C-alpha positions as a Python dict, from the first residue, in 0.01 Angstrom:
ca = {
    (1, 'M'): (0, 0, 0),
    (2, 'S'): (-58, 215, 271),
    (3, 'R'): (189, 480, 482),
    (4, 'R'): (385, 530, 158),
    (5, 'V'): (660, 805, 119),
    (6, 'S'): (567, 833, -247),
    (7, 'A'): (425, 645, -527),
    (8, 'A'): (741, 507, -615),
    (9, 'V'): (797, 341, -259),
    (10, 'I'): (578, 51, -246),
    (11, 'A'): (517, -246, -5),
    (12, 'A'): (589, -605, -136),
    (13, 'A'): (733, -917, -92),
    (14, 'S'): (668, -1318, -213),
    (15, 'V'): (526, -1652, -164),
    (16, 'C'): (541, -2023, -86),
    (17, 'L'): (193, -2155, 82),
    (18, 'A'): (84, -2371, 348),
    (19, 'L'): (-219, -2599, 313),
    (20, 'A'): (-356, -2736, 640),
    (21, 'A'): (-400, -3111, 630),
    (22, 'T'): (-218, -3285, 917),
    (23, 'P'): (-184, -3193, 1274),
    (24, 'A'): (185, -3187, 1290),
    (25, 'L'): (454, -3008, 1093),
    (26, 'A'): (478, -3138, 751),
    (27, 'Q'): (596, -3043, 405),
    (28, 'S'): (484, -3136, 61),
    (29, 'S'): (620, -2964, -264),
    (30, 'V'): (305, -2923, -491),
    (31, 'S'): (379, -2605, -660),
    (32, 'S'): (693, -2479, -883),
    (33, 'P'): (843, -2131, -921),
    (34, 'V'): (633, -1891, -1120),
    (35, 'T'): (810, -1743, -1429),
    (36, 'G'): (742, -1363, -1512),
    (37, 'N'): (866, -1055, -1654),
    (38, 'G'): (947, -792, -1386),
    (39, 'T'): (1182, -486, -1337),
    (40, 'D'): (1534, -512, -1252),
    (41, 'G'): (1521, -229, -995),
    (42, 'N'): (1674, 29, -1269),
    (43, 'E'): (1320, 18, -1416),
    (44, 'Q'): (1409, -179, -1698),
    (45, 'C'): (1227, -524, -1792),
    (46, 'A'): (1377, -830, -1697),
    (47, 'A'): (1341, -1199, -1694),
    (48, 'G'): (1332, -1377, -1343),
    (49, 'T'): (1108, -1577, -1126),
    (50, 'Y'): (857, -1510, -835),
    (51, 'A'): (1054, -1748, -606),
    (52, 'T'): (1147, -1538, -309),
    (53, 'N'): (955, -1321, -86),
    (54, 'R'): (586, -1332, -88),
    (55, 'S'): (403, -1132, 190),
    (56, 'E'): (61, -941, 239),
    (57, 'S'): (-235, -1129, 161),
    (58, 'N'): (-572, -1191, 172),
    (59, 'I'): (-828, -1504, 137),
    (60, 'A'): (-1182, -1587, 59),
    (61, 'V'): (-1396, -1900, 80),
    (62, 'D'): (-1622, -2024, -216),
    (63, 'P'): (-1989, -2024, -69),
    (64, 'T'): (-2076, -2317, -359),
    (65, 'S'): (-1788, -2551, -210),
    (66, 'P'): (-1662, -2447, 152),
    (67, 'R'): (-1337, -2609, 140),
    (68, 'H'): (-1237, -2430, -193),
    (69, 'M'): (-1063, -2126, -97),
    (70, 'L'): (-862, -1855, -306),
    (71, 'G'): (-566, -1663, -157),
    (72, 'L'): (-384, -1372, -288),
    (73, 'S'): (-54, -1227, -224),
    (74, 'K'): (253, -1031, -333),
    (75, 'F'): (485, -1230, -549),
    (76, 'F'): (818, -1079, -495),
    (77, 'F'): (1039, -1045, -837),
    (78, 'S'): (1355, -1221, -822),
    (79, 'S'): (1617, -1068, -1034),
    (80, 'P'): (1993, -1152, -1097),
    (81, 'S'): (2231, -994, -838),
    (82, 'S'): (2604, -941, -851),
    (83, 'D'): (2695, -1180, -538),
    (84, 'G'): (2460, -1467, -657),
    (85, 'T'): (2228, -1389, -343),
    (86, 'D'): (1881, -1234, -423),
    (87, 'W'): (1768, -1086, -145),
    (88, 'S'): (1475, -903, -353),
    (89, 'S'): (1630, -609, -281),
    (90, 'V'): (1495, -448, -591),
    (91, 'Y'): (1180, -416, -412),
    (92, 'R'): (934, -529, -701),
    (93, 'F'): (643, -742, -701),
    (94, 'H'): (323, -849, -877),
    (95, 'L'): (-8, -1012, -714),
    (96, 'G'): (-34, -1385, -747),
    (97, 'S'): (-306, -1627, -621),
    (98, 'Y'): (-339, -1966, -443),
    (99, 'D'): (-633, -2225, -514),
    (100, 'F'): (-664, -2433, -238),
    (101, 'S'): (-918, -2710, -324),
    (102, 'A'): (-919, -3088, -215),
    (103, 'G'): (-575, -3096, -74),
    (104, 'T'): (-389, -2931, -356),
    (105, 'A'): (-298, -2590, -432),
    (106, 'Q'): (-214, -2386, -760),
    (107, 'D'): (-21, -2077, -772),
    (108, 'Q'): (-16, -1815, -1063),
    (109, 'L'): (26, -1457, -1146),
    (110, 'V'): (-289, -1235, -1172),
    (111, 'P'): (-262, -1181, -1547),
    (112, 'G'): (-236, -855, -1770),
    (113, 'Y'): (23, -642, -1546),
    (114, 'T'): (350, -785, -1604),
    (115, 'C'): (633, -539, -1723),
    (116, 'T'): (623, -498, -2110),
    (117, 'P'): (858, -267, -2286),
    (118, 'G'): (705, -5, -2492),
    (119, 'S'): (329, -66, -2397),
    (120, 'G'): (274, 256, -2244),
    (121, 'S'): (29, 273, -1969),
    (122, 'T'): (-11, -122, -1983),
    (123, 'Q'): (358, -137, -1867),
    (124, 'W'): (304, -221, -1508),
    (125, 'D'): (609, -273, -1299),
    (126, 'A'): (412, -363, -998),
    (127, 'T'): (60, -457, -860),
    (128, 'T'): (-34, -441, -488),
    (129, 'D'): (-295, -456, -217),
    (130, 'P'): (-411, -822, -266),
    (131, 'N'): (-790, -879, -214),
    (132, 'V'): (-1038, -1144, -338),
    (133, 'A'): (-1406, -1196, -294),
    (134, 'F'): (-1659, -1488, -410),
    (135, 'D'): (-2011, -1422, -523),
    (136, 'H'): (-2308, -1645, -492),
    (137, 'Q'): (-2215, -1862, -799),
    (138, 'G'): (-1861, -1908, -707),
    (139, 'N'): (-1725, -1626, -939),
    (140, 'A'): (-1387, -1482, -794),
    (141, 'Y'): (-1270, -1135, -805),
    (142, 'S'): (-1002, -929, -747),
    (143, 'A'): (-940, -561, -741),
    (144, 'V'): (-588, -470, -829),
    (145, 'L'): (-362, -140, -798),
    (146, 'A'): (-120, -117, -1095),
    (147, 'F'): (165, 118, -1094),
    (148, 'N'): (459, 201, -1368),
    (149, 'F'): (763, 325, -1198),
    (150, 'N'): (922, 465, -1520),
    (151, 'N'): (610, 733, -1551),
    (152, 'L'): (407, 676, -1227),
    (153, 'Q'): (83, 614, -1410),
    (154, 'N'): (-141, 385, -1198),
    (155, 'E'): (-494, 241, -1221),
    (156, 'I'): (-732, 38, -1069),
    (157, 'A'): (-864, -265, -1243),
    (158, 'V'): (-1065, -606, -1158),
    (159, 'N'): (-992, -936, -1278),
    (160, 'K'): (-1244, -1209, -1274),
    (161, 'R'): (-1205, -1596, -1222),
    (162, 'P'): (-1522, -1760, -1348),
    (163, 'A'): (-1658, -2029, -1142),
    (164, 'G'): (-1535, -2394, -1234),
    (165, 'T'): (-1233, -2254, -1419),
    (166, 'T'): (-855, -2249, -1297),
    (167, 'Q'): (-740, -1918, -1481),
    (168, 'W'): (-799, -1561, -1441),
    (169, 'G'): (-932, -1333, -1692),
    (170, 'A'): (-791, -1008, -1834),
    (171, 'P'): (-836, -694, -1625),
    (172, 'V'): (-1119, -474, -1660),
    (173, 'V'): (-1042, -105, -1591),
    (174, 'V'): (-1206, 64, -1328),
    (175, 'D'): (-1007, 392, -1318),
    (176, 'Q'): (-681, 509, -1456),
    (177, 'F'): (-446, 814, -1391),
    (178, 'P'): (-248, 816, -1730),
    (179, 'S'): (-59, 1148, -1629),
    (180, 'Q'): (334, 1132, -1643),
    (181, 'N'): (312, 1266, -1270),
    (182, 'G'): (118, 1004, -1085),
    (183, 'L'): (187, 1185, -739),
    (184, 'G'): (-69, 1425, -853),
    (185, 'Q'): (-330, 1136, -837),
    (186, 'E'): (-221, 822, -638),
    (187, 'Y'): (-467, 524, -564),
    (188, 'D'): (-434, 304, -266),
    (189, 'K'): (-594, 50, -81),
    (190, 'Q'): (-865, -76, -286),
    (191, 'W'): (-1092, -339, -169),
    (192, 'I'): (-1369, -564, -367),
    (193, 'A'): (-1700, -716, -225),
    (194, 'A'): (-1954, -940, -429),
    (195, 'D'): (-2290, -1015, -352),
    (196, 'W'): (-2269, -1359, -204),
    (197, 'T'): (-2644, -1358, -90),
    (198, 'G'): (-2774, -1400, -436),
    (199, 'K'): (-3026, -1105, -440),
    (200, 'T'): (-2806, -939, -723),
    (201, 'N'): (-2535, -1008, -943),
    (202, 'N'): (-2342, -677, -817),
    (203, 'V'): (-1960, -628, -771),
    (204, 'Y'): (-1841, -349, -559),
    (205, 'V'): (-1501, -165, -560),
    (206, 'A'): (-1365, 92, -344),
    (207, 'F'): (-1048, 276, -330),
    (208, 'T'): (-881, 607, -203),
    (209, 'I'): (-751, 859, -417),
    (210, 'F'): (-480, 1079, -254),
    (211, 'S'): (-360, 1410, -348),
    (212, 'L'): (-127, 1608, -180),
    (213, 'T'): (-344, 1754, 69),
    (214, 'S'): (-649, 1513, 90),
    (215, 'G'): (-747, 1128, 69),
    (216, 'Q'): (-1112, 1067, -65),
    (217, 'V'): (-1277, 717, -95),
    (218, 'Y'): (-1417, 646, -450),
    (219, 'F'): (-1676, 354, -517),
    (220, 'A'): (-1777, 175, -832),
    (221, 'R'): (-1999, -105, -885),
    (222, 'S'): (-2081, -376, -1176),
    (223, 'T'): (-2442, -491, -1208),
    (224, 'D'): (-2344, -750, -1477),
    (225, 'G'): (-2104, -985, -1317),
    (226, 'G'): (-1774, -779, -1330),
    (227, 'Q'): (-1799, -722, -1740),
    (228, 'T'): (-1822, -332, -1716),
    (229, 'F'): (-1816, -72, -1393),
    (230, 'S'): (-1974, 242, -1322),
    (231, 'Q'): (-1809, 546, -1348),
    (232, 'P'): (-1629, 580, -995),
    (233, 'R'): (-1760, 849, -745),
    (234, 'V'): (-1670, 1004, -417),
    (235, 'V'): (-1842, 839, -128),
    (236, 'S'): (-1640, 970, 166),
    (237, 'S'): (-1793, 1271, 342),
    (238, 'R'): (-1511, 1350, 606),
    (239, 'G'): (-1223, 1594, 539),
    (240, 'G'): (-847, 1485, 594),
    (241, 'F'): (-725, 1176, 483),
    (242, 'N'): (-956, 889, 430),
    (243, 'T'): (-822, 543, 356),
    (244, 'Y'): (-769, 165, 463),
    (245, 'V'): (-1117, 80, 291),
    (246, 'Y'): (-1310, -220, 336),
    (247, 'L'): (-1662, -371, 187),
    (248, 'D'): (-1870, -643, 292),
    (249, 'V'): (-2235, -760, 223),
    (250, 'D'): (-2472, -881, 503),
    (251, 'P'): (-2734, -1150, 502),
    (252, 'S'): (-2985, -904, 364),
    (253, 'G'): (-2812, -808, 82),
    (254, 'N'): (-2718, -443, 227),
    (255, 'L'): (-2358, -345, 142),
    (256, 'Y'): (-2124, -176, 412),
    (257, 'L'): (-1851, 54, 352),
    (258, 'E'): (-1577, 109, 629),
    (259, 'Y'): (-1280, 337, 625),
    (260, 'A'): (-1022, 519, 878),
    (261, 'N'): (-1061, 876, 859),
    (262, 'F'): (-711, 1060, 943),
    (263, 'A'): (-659, 1444, 1031),
    (264, 'K'): (-352, 1448, 856),
    (265, 'Q'): (-152, 1197, 644),
    (266, 'F'): (75, 960, 811),
    (267, 'S'): (-119, 1032, 1158),
    (268, 'N'): (-103, 774, 1405),
    (269, 'S'): (-440, 836, 1529),
    (270, 'G'): (-783, 793, 1352),
    (271, 'R'): (-1136, 691, 1373),
    (272, 'A'): (-1346, 443, 1178),
    (273, 'V'): (-1638, 563, 958),
    (274, 'V'): (-1916, 334, 833),
    (275, 'Q'): (-2163, 411, 564),
    (276, 'E'): (-2456, 172, 456),
    (277, 'S'): (-2645, 119, 117),
    (278, 'T'): (-2950, -51, 103),
    (279, 'D'): (-3010, -36, -285),
    (280, 'G'): (-2724, -235, -421),
    (281, 'G'): (-2447, 61, -417),
    (282, 'K'): (-2682, 319, -619),
    (283, 'T'): (-2668, 546, -287),
    (284, 'F'): (-2498, 552, 55),
    (285, 'G'): (-2630, 671, 368),
    (286, 'P'): (-2499, 933, 578),
    (287, 'S'): (-2128, 857, 774),
    (288, 'Q'): (-2159, 705, 1108),
    (289, 'V'): (-1831, 785, 1306),
    (290, 'G'): (-1734, 457, 1504),
    (291, 'P'): (-1443, 358, 1718),
    (292, 'S'): (-1102, 585, 1775),
    (293, 'F'): (-775, 409, 1756),
    (294, 'T'): (-436, 506, 1829),
    (295, 'G'): (-111, 401, 1685),
    (296, 'E'): (255, 391, 1808),
    (297, 'P'): (377, 766, 1904),
    (298, 'S'): (644, 869, 1703),
    (299, 'A'): (860, 898, 2016),
    (300, 'A'): (841, 511, 2055),
    (301, 'R'): (935, 434, 1694),
    (302, 'T'): (1267, 347, 1539),
    (303, 'N'): (1393, 410, 1188),
    (304, 'D'): (1288, 763, 1146),
    (305, 'A'): (925, 675, 1303),
    (306, 'W'): (837, 403, 1069),
    (307, 'T'): (894, 75, 1234),
    (308, 'L'): (805, -122, 1540),
    (309, 'P'): (1053, -124, 1842),
    (310, 'G'): (1345, -355, 1789),
    (311, 'T'): (1301, -446, 1446),
    (312, 'T'): (1309, -286, 1094),
    (313, 'F'): (982, -382, 970),
    (314, 'R'): (701, -100, 935),
    (315, 'D'): (378, -116, 1100),
    (316, 'G'): (63, -214, 870),
    (317, 'I'): (-286, -95, 859),
    (318, 'I'): (-429, 11, 1173),
    (319, 'D'): (-775, -154, 1176),
    (320, 'Y'): (-979, -430, 989),
    (321, 'F'): (-1354, -469, 919),
    (322, 'A'): (-1581, -753, 867),
    (323, 'V'): (-1991, -804, 870),
    (324, 'S'): (-2173, -1071, 1006),
    (325, 'H'): (-2297, -1323, 777),
    (326, 'A'): (-2545, -1435, 1013),
    (327, 'H'): (-2724, -1158, 1129),
    (328, 'A'): (-2803, -840, 937),
    (329, 'G'): (-2657, -506, 1051),
    (330, 'H'): (-2385, -657, 1288),
    (331, 'L'): (-2066, -524, 1218),
    (332, 'Y'): (-1709, -603, 1372),
    (333, 'I'): (-1378, -382, 1386),
    (334, 'A'): (-1043, -496, 1512),
    (335, 'A'): (-790, -237, 1545),
    (336, 'E'): (-426, -170, 1667),
    (337, 'Q'): (-453, 17, 1995),
    (338, 'W'): (-119, 167, 2159),
    (339, 'D'): (-206, 132, 2529),
    (340, 'K'): (-36, 79, 2858),
    (341, 'G'): (-290, -212, 2921),
    (342, 'G'): (-666, -278, 2875),
    (343, 'C'): (-687, -120, 2544),
    (344, 'A'): (-701, 230, 2653),
    (345, 'P'): (-520, 456, 2397),
    (346, 'T'): (-223, 644, 2532),
    (347, 'S'): (60, 871, 2376),
    (348, 'D'): (303, 740, 2648),
    (349, 'P'): (611, 593, 2435),
    (350, 'A'): (646, 321, 2706),
    (351, 'G'): (305, 172, 2602),
    (352, 'D'): (275, -155, 2354),
    (353, 'Y'): (29, -278, 2102),
    (354, 'D'): (-268, -454, 2176),
    (355, 'V'): (-574, -547, 1967),
    (356, 'A'): (-895, -370, 2045),
    (357, 'F'): (-1226, -546, 1953),
    (358, 'Y'): (-1553, -364, 1876),
    (359, 'S'): (-1903, -484, 1770),
    (360, 'S'): (-2203, -296, 1635),
    (361, 'A'): (-2564, -484, 1634),
    (362, 'D'): (-2744, -145, 1442),
    (363, 'G'): (-2540, -109, 1117),
    (364, 'G'): (-2282, 106, 1306),
    (365, 'Q'): (-2485, 350, 1454),
    (366, 'T'): (-2356, 242, 1792),
    (367, 'W'): (-2037, 64, 1896),
    (368, 'S'): (-1960, -171, 2217),
    (369, 'A'): (-1674, -16, 2414),
    (370, 'A'): (-1341, -163, 2345),
    (371, 'S'): (-1237, -479, 2464),
    (372, 'C'): (-905, -663, 2420),
    (373, 'A'): (-882, -954, 2199),
    (374, 'N'): (-539, -1052, 2346),
    (375, 'D'): (-499, -1219, 2672),
    (376, 'P'): (-502, -998, 2975),
    (377, 'A'): (-162, -1126, 3056),
    (378, 'T'): (-15, -979, 2730),
    (379, 'Q'): (-212, -631, 2799),
    (380, 'G'): (51, -352, 2844),
    (381, 'D'): (327, -638, 2909),
    (382, 'A'): (566, -453, 2657),
    (383, 'T'): (505, -690, 2392),
    (384, 'D'): (335, -605, 2058),
    (385, 'Q'): (-7, -777, 1929),
    (386, 'F'): (-42, -583, 1607),
    (387, 'Q'): (-202, -605, 1252),
    (388, 'P'): (-539, -763, 1338),
    (389, 'S'): (-750, -916, 1101),
    (390, 'V'): (-1149, -985, 1163),
    (391, 'A'): (-1377, -1222, 987),
    (392, 'A'): (-1705, -1399, 1052),
    (393, 'D'): (-1926, -1681, 914),
    (394, 'T'): (-2299, -1778, 852),
    (395, 'Q'): (-2319, -1959, 1204),
    (396, 'G'): (-2240, -1660, 1402),
    (397, 'N'): (-1894, -1743, 1455),
    (398, 'V'): (-1624, -1448, 1484),
    (399, 'A'): (-1260, -1468, 1466),
    (400, 'V'): (-976, -1204, 1539),
    (401, 'A'): (-634, -1278, 1434),
    (402, 'W'): (-310, -1094, 1453),
    (403, 'Y'): (63, -1106, 1469),
    (404, 'D'): (182, -1178, 1842),
    (405, 'R'): (527, -1092, 1993),
    (406, 'R'): (444, -1235, 2359),
    (407, 'A'): (660, -1523, 2339),
    (408, 'A'): (1067, -1513, 2333),
    (409, 'C'): (1243, -1639, 2074),
    (410, 'P'): (1361, -1989, 2082),
    (411, 'T'): (1706, -2017, 2257),
    (412, 'S'): (1795, -2301, 1995),
    (413, 'Q'): (1798, -2243, 1646),
    (414, 'P'): (1562, -2476, 1418),
    (415, 'A'): (1821, -2427, 1140),
    (416, 'A'): (2170, -2303, 1128),
    (417, 'S'): (2229, -1930, 1155),
    (418, 'Y'): (1861, -1896, 1149),
    (419, 'Y'): (1754, -1672, 1454),
    (420, 'T'): (1922, -1374, 1481),
    (421, 'S'): (1822, -1317, 1823),
    (422, 'P'): (1786, -1641, 2049),
    (423, 'G'): (1584, -1566, 2356),
    (424, 'A'): (1505, -1231, 2261),
    (425, 'A'): (1177, -1048, 2395),
    (426, 'N'): (920, -874, 2181),
    (427, 'Y'): (1098, -984, 1843),
    (428, 'C'): (999, -1303, 1693),
    (429, 'I'): (630, -1366, 1576),
    (430, 'Q'): (362, -1623, 1571),
    (431, 'T'): (-27, -1568, 1485),
    (432, 'G'): (-268, -1514, 1793),
    (433, 'L'): (-635, -1604, 1742),
    (434, 'Q'): (-946, -1523, 1947),
    (435, 'W'): (-1300, -1648, 1892),
    (436, 'Y'): (-1627, -1468, 1935),
    (437, 'T'): (-1966, -1608, 1936),
    (438, 'D'): (-2244, -1358, 1807),
    (439, 'N'): (-2578, -1540, 1902),
    (440, 'G'): (-2803, -1225, 1741),
    (441, 'S'): (-2830, -1023, 2103),
    (442, 'T'): (-2458, -1057, 2238),
    (443, 'V'): (-2112, -1121, 2112),
    (444, 'S'): (-1886, -1320, 2373),
    (445, 'A'): (-1553, -1432, 2385),
    (446, 'S'): (-1482, -1805, 2347),
    (447, 'H'): (-1208, -1938, 2578),
    (448, 'G'): (-881, -1744, 2566),
    (449, 'N'): (-620, -1691, 2277),
    (450, 'R'): (-432, -1968, 2082),
    (451, 'L'): (-107, -1913, 1953),
    (452, 'L'): (-69, -2077, 1602),
    (453, 'G'): (262, -2169, 1435),
    (454, 'P'): (632, -2186, 1529),
    (455, 'A'): (788, -1857, 1604),
    (456, 'W'): (970, -1703, 1308),
    (457, 'D'): (1229, -1423, 1266),
    (458, 'P'): (1093, -1109, 1078),
    (459, 'Q'): (1452, -996, 977),
    (460, 'E'): (1521, -1306, 806),
    (461, 'P'): (1703, -1343, 549),
    (462, 'A'): (1934, -1092, 668),
    (463, 'N'): (2006, -1038, 1032),
    (464, 'E'): (1930, -812, 1325),
    (465, 'A'): (1834, -454, 1307),
    (466, 'A'): (2079, -216, 1215),
    (467, 'P'): (2323, -63, 1477),
    (468, 'V'): (2410, 304, 1486),
    (469, 'S'): (2762, 365, 1419),
    (470, 'T'): (2987, 674, 1480),
    (471, 'T'): (3307, 524, 1291),
    (472, 'S'): (3350, 609, 923),
    (473, 'A'): (3269, 294, 795),
    (474, 'W'): (2969, 52, 767),
    (475, 'P'): (2923, -140, 1118),
    (476, 'A'): (3123, -451, 1119),
    (477, 'G'): (2921, -767, 1030),
    (478, 'Y'): (2608, -590, 923),
    (479, 'V'): (2458, -648, 580),
    (480, 'S'): (2354, -312, 450),
    (481, 'D'): (2124, -441, 169),
    (482, 'L'): (1814, -555, 374),
    (483, 'P'): (1571, -760, 184),
    (484, 'H'): (1235, -623, 84),
    (485, 'E'): (1320, -279, 180),
    (486, 'G'): (1278, 68, -7),
    (487, 'V'): (1531, 284, 140),
    (488, 'E'): (1892, 264, -35),
    (489, 'P'): (2136, 278, 144),
    (490, 'C'): (2038, 141, 473),
    (491, 'Y'): (2219, 433, 628),
    (492, 'D'): (2189, 823, 653),
    (493, 'T'): (2577, 937, 662),
    (494, 'S'): (2523, 1309, 717),
    (495, 'G'): (2741, 1446, 995),
    (496, 'G'): (2962, 1139, 985),
    (497, 'V'): (2735, 927, 1174),
    (498, 'F'): (2601, 616, 1027),
    (499, 'I'): (2223, 623, 1129),
    (500, 'P'): (1990, 315, 999),
    (501, 'V'): (1712, 441, 830),
    (502, 'C'): (1595, 65, 666),
    (503, 'V'): (1246, 30, 674),
    (504, 'T'): (1162, -358, 572),
    (505, 'F'): (810, -488, 520),
    (506, 'I'): (627, -803, 628),
    (507, 'G'): (279, -668, 488),
    (508, 'D'): (41, -409, 592),
    (509, 'Y'): (-221, -698, 656),
    (510, 'F'): (-264, -1071, 590),
    (511, 'G'): (-554, -1302, 515),
    (512, 'L'): (-844, -1446, 727),
    (513, 'A'): (-1160, -1617, 645),
    (514, 'V'): (-1418, -1804, 850),
    (515, 'S'): (-1670, -2082, 698),
    (516, 'G'): (-1865, -2315, 906),
    (517, 'G'): (-1671, -2249, 1239),
    (518, 'T'): (-1329, -2314, 1090),
    (519, 'A'): (-1072, -2011, 1034),
    (520, 'D'): (-844, -2004, 747),
    (521, 'I'): (-537, -1781, 817),
    (522, 'L'): (-303, -1684, 528),
    (523, 'N'): (-10, -1522, 666),
    (524, 'V'): (390, -1476, 657),
    (525, 'S'): (666, -1692, 787),
    (526, 'T'): (1038, -1719, 750),
    (527, 'Y'): (1051, -2039, 963),
    (528, 'P'): (1287, -2314, 778),
    (529, 'T'): (1021, -2550, 718),
    (530, 'F'): (836, -2352, 508),
    (531, 'N'): (1108, -2227, 266),
    (532, 'T'): (1198, -2528, 55),
    (533, 'A'): (1231, -2418, -313),
    (534, 'Q'): (893, -2254, -360),
    (535, 'P'): (689, -2520, -209),
    (536, 'V'): (341, -2534, -70),
    (537, 'S'): (400, -2653, 278),
    (538, 'Q'): (134, -2829, 522),
    (539, 'W'): (61, -2763, 855),
    (540, 'A'): (-232, -2733, 1096),
    (541, 'Q'): (-272, -2635, 1452),
    (542, 'P'): (-349, -2967, 1664),
    (543, 'P'): (-686, -2918, 1887),
    (544, 'T'): (-501, -2821, 2165),
    (545, 'A'): (-186, -2631, 2156),
    (546, 'S'): (127, -2809, 2165),
    (547, 'A'): (470, -2673, 2273),
    (548, 'F'): (729, -2600, 1992),
    (549, 'N'): (1037, -2793, 2045),
    (550, 'A'): (1302, -2515, 2030),
    (551, 'A'): (1609, -2781, 2010),
    (552, 'A'): (1447, -2954, 1684),
    (553, 'T'): (1629, -2903, 1375),
    (554, 'Y'): (1471, -2860, 1053),
    (555, 'P'): (1667, -2829, 704),
    (556, 'A'): (1737, -2471, 591),
    (557, 'A'): (1634, -2369, 262),
    (558, 'N'): (1562, -2098, 4),
    (559, 'D'): (1757, -1817, 270),
    (560, 'Y'): (1451, -1827, 472),
    (561, 'Y'): (1256, -1581, 265),
    (562, 'Q'): (926, -1463, 378),
    (563, 'Q'): (650, -1717, 261),
    (564, 'Q'): (292, -1758, 292),
    (565, 'V'): (155, -2004, 527),
    (566, 'L'): (-200, -2127, 551),
    (567, 'I'): (-308, -2220, 861),
    (568, 'T'): (-634, -2392, 1005),
    (569, 'A'): (-810, -2371, 1334),
    (570, 'K'): (-1157, -2485, 1444),
    (571, 'A'): (-1382, -2272, 1678),
    (572, 'P'): (-1386, -2424, 2046),
}
């Protein structure tokens, strides 16, 4: 979670997946709905499934078997609705995982957190912020943020999935806040890393704890493969609000911690801070202040300064961090930058989002000047490239991926009533990808951008952004109960004017892993082919980009809920 109004306003969504296997669109139903015990939206436990939205994701590659991957995302809880159409409007979810191995995929909930009446501090209505890491033996770990909506208790715990098994183990609590007023201490944006080099058996967890006036980064480690964790301690050394935490280990076994420092909560501008540990997390060196980045100014936003222009989904995390697995001390940051072109930040509301890329060859002491990862033609062109991810492999390949709105929506619908705004500019979304090569002395871009996947509509399964109405009734033809949104009703009716305040969600970030020159991207799509009754769809980008036939028709199913799609792409 990030940029929350309160502990009770949580980001969420649900999942299908896609396993890259063929060079063209295809689909294969290889999974089934996941049953579970979630909440009905009135903070009561209810039976249901996790079969609708699935958004916000992370993915990691098993170093002992490079084409074995684990992905995690939010599994949105599907509860009954009065009109028979479940749009996940109760805004509740748990974390679930996908095992990609040998052409198959298995999805399951991460256990130990489902809603159980009367179980006190273990009655978790929601878990959030998916992340996953492997150690050198092929054990997988996930740090989980759990919430109780009834009493606002929250905790950080770690689940382990031992190598060679297909099931996650029970949670090991790292830190817990059992007060009846969780707003006094809120956990957020936890991250996990494991020593993939084999130099130790250490597992590392970092997270933010927010009070009403500050946010500090806490750190804990395990030296016994995740069986126990040390008492969490503050490691951030900057005032203000420190969040958006990342951990990664370089080839020498050194641990790097990166987070964003903001002068005030919900600020749109921040700076990266990096700290290094050379002793397996016992101690951290001094803070190294890194690149600065500027988000969308409030004057450019809609829906009460939360969402991107023209849509109701809110913006996500401003930056992403990775460490080279080929060159010790080489670090990378990809960040949103609101600019007028060329990734030079601006406060002008007429700007747009581009993706700034930075690299360091000395452990974060100095950084390269910002360069745009997105193509020059898209810089300052009034289209948004946003929510970037970055990852690197052991061969010096570095990939930056992001959500991209440069292409107009297709003018022909791929399924009946799917696109709400045919031909609209800066509206529909594809995935952008840029490769870099780090040869140990220089980092250089490899060719230009690739656009991956068919364009999808972020407003599905509802309709376009809510209009303002000066009448005394709801705007005609508009469905007020948008999916996966946290404000009810969708309109502020003060003064007799119906002003839309809906804030929907496509995830704060998405998953990217790189291994052997292959990028695996786990991200959201509402495209009809990927929405067939809880499937795992299959799709891979061809070696060269191919045009999407906007006139093609595919069967509509599952009301176009957000689903996870796994895209694979080779380095040039």
